[in-house]
FIGURO-46809 format. One record per residue (C-alpha): x, y, z; residue in one letter. Coordinates in steps of 0.02 Angstrom, whole numbers, plus 50000, padded with zeros to 5 digits. Layout:
// residues N
XYZa ...
END
This chain:
// residues 390
500005000050000m 500695016949948v 500755028850096g 501365044350004v 500555051649848l 501815059949732v 501495075749634g 501065066049477l 499635057249565e 499035072949651v 499065082949490a 498025069949398c 496745069349537a 496615088249558a 497485096949412p 498135114449443p 497455127349323e 499075129249227v 499025110749183l 497145109349160r 497135123749036c 498725119148941s 498535116548754r 500285109848735g 501515105148872f 503215096948877g 503755084149007l 505495082249081l 505605064849155c 506465048049143n 506115029649171q 505895031849360a 504475044249334s 503065032149375v 501495032149479d 501045019649615g 500485007249483g 502155008649390f 501355017949245r 502545030249164h 502185048749187a 502125051648999a 500755038748976q 499825044449133v 499795062749079l 499405058348898h 497905048348955t 497325061449081r 497555076348963f 497275069348787p 498215078148649g 499095090548765a 500775081748784l 501835088548642k 503655084848687a 504735074548804l 506405079348880f 507685067648958g 509095071449084p 510805063449105q 510865044749067h 509455046848940g 507575046348942f 507615027748983w 509225028449086s 510165017748960c 511855026448968q 512845018949112q 514295030749134d 514575049349159n 514985060449011m 514085048948888v 512905060048792e 511205054548730t 510455057848560g 508745064848520h 507325054148460g 505455051248448t 504265042048562d 503425030448437q 501945026448548r 501495044448583l 502155051848422g 503085066148507v 504925071348501p 506125066448639v 507415079948670h 509025075448759s 509645088148886l 511285078848905y 511885080948728s 512625095348630e 511555105948747t 511045104648928r 509815118948912k 508235117548806p 508425127448646t 507065139648594p 506595127548455q 506325113448580m 505095124448674l 504165130848521d 502305127448532g 502335123948719l 501375134148847d 502005124148997l 503465113049048l 503065099349173v 504495091749273v 504345074649356d 506045068049410l 506605057749559q 508035066749644d 509195058049767v 509535071849892g 511335075449840t 511985091649764r 513025083549628v 511585073449556y 511345082749393t 509445081949379f 509225097949480v 510485107149371w 509565101449215t 508025108549298l 508885125349326t 509355126149142h 507525122849102c 507005136849219l 508185148649128e 507555143648956a 505735144549007c 505975161549089a 506675168048925e 505125162048831k 503915166048973r 503365148048988i 502845142549163p 503635127249243v 502625114949347l 503625103249460v 502755087249514l 503595084049679d 504335067549741r 505145062249906p 506925065949952n 507445047849984p 508635053350122l 507285063050214g 507135081650241g 507895083950414v 509775082050397l 511025091450289a 512895088450268e 514345097450191g 514785115750168p 513905126550041l 514585126149864l 515955139049840d 515455148849682p 517245147349618r 516925128749597f 515245129549511s 514955116949370s 513635105349302f 513745095649467v 513395111449567g 512665128049512r 511975135049676a 512595136849854a 511845121549936i 512635107850044p 513095090849974m 511645082750066r 510345096450056h 508765089050133g 507585096650004l 506345089449881t 506525093549697l 505055105649711g 505905114749853e 507545114949757l 506645122649608a 505965136649717l 507635139349804f 508675139549644c 507445150649552n 507565163149695d 509405162049742s 510035161249562m 508835174949505h 508195164349361l 506545173649345g 505485158549301a 503645156249342d 503815140749451v 502375131149527q 502495115149628v 501215101449652v 501635095249828p 501525077249884m 500195071250003q 500715061550157g 502575065050150w 503445071150308q 505205077650322r 505685063850443s 505335050450313m 506745041250225v 506295030950073w 505655014950158p 504455025650261d 503545031650104t 502805014650063g 503375016349884r 504465004249784v 506165011149733w 506375013049545v 508175017649509g 508265035249435p 509955031549355s 510875015649308p 512085015849454n 510805018749590l 509755003049566p 509455001449754r 508885013649886f 510365008149991e 511525015349859g 510635032049864a 510865032850052f 512765031750044v 512875042149885y 513135059449966p 514835053350024g 515305039549905q 515035050349751v 516665059149801l 517575043349745l 517215048649566e 518575061649595g 519865048349639t 520695033049562n 519635021849675l 518235011649602s 516565017849669e 515845000949623g 515305005349446r 515344989349347g 514664979349494t 512884975849549t 513034987249701t 513865003549647p 514285016149783f 513835003449917e 515534995449890q 517175003049837f 518994998349819g 520564996949715a 521884983649677p 523084991049804f 521874991049952i 521984977850088d 520194977550156p 520704971250328w 522064984250350q 520854997950301l 519494991250415l 520704990250560s 521155008550542m 519405015650525v 518635004150657a 519495014250792a 518555029750733w 516855021750769r 515925029250622l 514095029750676p 512645021050591g 513655010350471v 514454993050469a 515964990750355l 516214973650277r 517824968250187p 517514963650005v 518404958849844h 517664962449672f 518094964849489e 517244979349397p 516564974649226t 516814992349162f 517515009349210q 518965011149335k 519984995249364w 518944985649237q 519314967049253g 520574969749394k 520334961649566p 519974975349692c 519984974949881g 518854986749976g 517384988750093l 515504987350081f 514465000250175l 512934993350267h 511875007150344v 511285000750512t 510545016750584d 509895029250457a 509655042850588a 511455041550651a 512325038350484f 513265052950406r 513775047750229p 514805063250190y 515825062450350r 516035043650330t 516785044950156t 517965059050209l 518625047750345a 518835033150224l 519765043950099l 520945050550231r 521315032850290a 521655026550114i 522785041350078h 523765038450238d 523925019650211l 524335019750025w 524965037349985p 525935031949830r 524515021949752q 523055033249794f 522755047349671g 521535060749617w 520625059549452r 521155072649326l 520005083349218p 518975083449112p 517455078849214y 515645083749184e 516045097349058y 517405104949168e 519115104449085a 520205113549212e 519635111649392k 520015095449484m 518515083649484p 518635081349673i 518515100149696d 516955102549592i 516175087249673l 516555093549849a 516145111449799g 517815117849863s 519625112249886d 519375108650072l 519105090050050v 520685087849948r 521675097650078a 520955087350221l 521325070650138v 523095075850092e 523425081650269g 523585100050225q 522135103350344r 522175095750519p 521125080350554w 520285090150693s 519345099750556e 518425084250495l 516805088250583d 516845106550531a 517155102150348i 515825088550349a 514475099150431a 513165109650344a 512985127950395p 512085129650560r 510845141950485d 510445131250331w 508655127550382w 508355145450439q 508825151550265r 507515140050190l 506075143050309r 505015152750184a 505285140050044l 504945123550133l 503355114950073l 503235101750210y 
END
């Protein structure tokens, strides 16, 4: 039984005027944009508003999430069943062109975010807000749960000097907002000037993590097939900025990580003394089928979240990186650019939103600063008070 109704379901039951009166709307979504009966948003809206759906838009990984890796662009196409164009916003452009928006009087957005700043769906949304503001087309966000809940935040605000396609606004790594709240925040803080409306969920509370919603997890991207992966993602995504495998090419990406030079037991022995809360670390060996260390035996650890309320994914990964650097300083390394359309800045810096993480791991900042670097600003929630929907 579904306990939370998402914006898609609410909008179909009680359509807002902007949707009810639309003569031609576009829909930004992907394969995880489904209702409680696993019907895709495109089909649901096409059935509910016959003839009004005129175009589809897909984010990174493609409309059907077919592209496994980062920086693999997706082509444009046509939805044969609905007879409408499918525009890729992870292609030669990440912002809808005026031609893509021609004939539309509304853009509907229905995407499942994962609660982490570097997940690019929100930045695709901001590009849509910019494009729609320029053509005076309203944007309607059909809200969905933040799978990590809406109570906790982690990580410092993005330093504007490190803005990129994995971070365009000053928010923490784990932000605690829904996509609808992010749309309102970004439109305001980035001065995008779009007409943004949100269809809130019914039944969702900020204290809920994904299992509390009563909904089945449908992976929003190829390497987050399980909710458990999304829960460690705010920290483990930093591994993309290193030479460590973040588990891509295995069945549990981000939940496990490693490299050929890591001795799992030696690593576990070092970090066990730090008593990282809410997580059990299990030694593993694996061979990635693609991406970093493809076909090479890797040693590493698997992260099992045992207490969601106590677990701090960002702080946990910072500790793991520092331990690996200290144990294997000659083998550990940082990934070099390019990364996500950034050709100069270090990938770890644009992922972390500053150079503090790199300095902490390398020992240029004292270990005593771990908690300060891992923490979100104390006034984060006060800044958002007027924008929170739940």
